[in-house]
C-alpha positions as CSV (number, residue, x, y, z in Angstrom):
1,X,44.9,9.6,125.1
2,X,43.8,7.8,122.0
3,X,42.0,5.3,124.2
4,X,40.3,8.1,126.2
5,X,38.8,9.6,123.0
6,X,37.5,6.2,121.9
7,X,35.9,5.6,125.2
8,X,34.2,9.0,125.2
9,X,33.0,8.5,121.7
10,X,31.5,5.1,122.6
11,X,30.0,6.3,125.8
12,X,27.9,9.1,124.1
13,X,26.5,7.8,120.9
14,X,24.9,10.5,118.8
15,X,21.3,9.9,117.7
16,X,20.3,10.9,114.3
17,X,16.9,12.4,113.6
18,X,14.8,10.2,111.2
19,X,15.2,11.2,107.6
20,X,12.3,13.3,106.3
21,X,10.5,11.8,103.4
22,X,10.3,14.1,100.5
23,X,6.8,14.2,99.1
24,X,6.6,15.5,95.5
25,X,3.3,17.2,95.1
26,X,1.9,17.7,91.6
27,X,1.1,21.3,91.0
28,X,-0.7,21.9,87.8
29,X,0.7,24.7,85.6
30,X,-1.2,27.9,85.7
31,X,-3.3,28.5,82.6
32,X,-2.3,31.6,80.7
33,X,-5.3,33.4,79.4
34,X,-5.0,35.9,76.6
35,X,-6.4,39.3,77.5
36,X,-8.8,40.5,74.9
37,X,-8.1,43.9,73.6
38,X,-10.7,46.4,74.7
39,X,-11.5,49.2,72.4
40,X,-13.4,52.2,73.3
41,X,-15.8,53.7,70.8
42,X,-17.5,57.1,70.7
43,X,-20.9,57.3,72.2
44,X,-22.4,58.2,68.9
45,X,-21.2,55.0,67.3
46,X,-22.5,53.0,70.3
47,X,-25.9,54.7,70.0
48,X,-26.0,54.0,66.3
49,X,-25.3,50.3,66.8
50,X,-28.0,50.1,69.5
51,X,-30.5,51.7,67.2
52,X,-29.6,49.3,64.4
53,X,-29.9,46.3,66.7
54,X,-33.3,47.6,67.8
55,X,-34.5,48.0,64.2
56,X,-33.2,44.5,63.3
57,X,-35.1,42.9,66.2
58,X,-38.3,44.8,65.2
59,X,-38.0,43.7,61.6
60,X,-37.4,40.1,62.7
61,X,-40.6,40.2,64.8
62,X,-42.5,41.6,61.9
63,X,-41.2,38.9,59.6
64,X,-42.3,36.2,62.1
65,X,-45.8,37.6,62.4
66,X,-46.1,37.8,58.6
67,X,-44.9,34.3,58.1
68,X,-47.6,33.1,60.6
69,X,-50.2,35.1,58.8
70,X,-49.2,33.6,55.4
71,X,-49.5,30.1,56.8
72,X,-53.0,30.9,58.1
73,X,-54.1,32.4,54.8
74,X,-52.8,29.4,52.8
75,X,-54.7,27.0,55.0
76,X,-57.9,29.2,54.7
77,X,-57.4,29.2,50.9
78,X,-57.2,25.4,50.8
79,X,-60.4,25.2,53.0
80,X,-62.3,27.8,50.9
81,X,-61.3,26.1,47.5
82,X,-62.5,22.7,48.8
83,X,-65.7,24.2,50.1
84,X,-66.5,26.2,46.9
85,X,-65.2,23.7,44.3
86,X,-66.5,20.7,46.2
87,X,-70.1,21.8,46.3
88,X,-72.1,20.4,43.4
89,X,-74.9,22.5,41.8
90,X,-78.3,21.0,42.5
């Protein structure tokens, strides 16, 4: 019987499936983002902030216009001084 089992074992060889290759894929870690706290404010406060921002923009525009005017007046002053003081009485 022992020989019969050996003969049967040799007659039917078992085939193994080829070994699967393990591929290690790099998976980047997920970025953890901090959630910013959101605060709700009363409508009156929001309106007040909007009005203040509007006033600030208006004032900045006025400052820019006045600075341009000052530059023009200074250049005119230099031109007028040169014209008046540069003329010789004849």
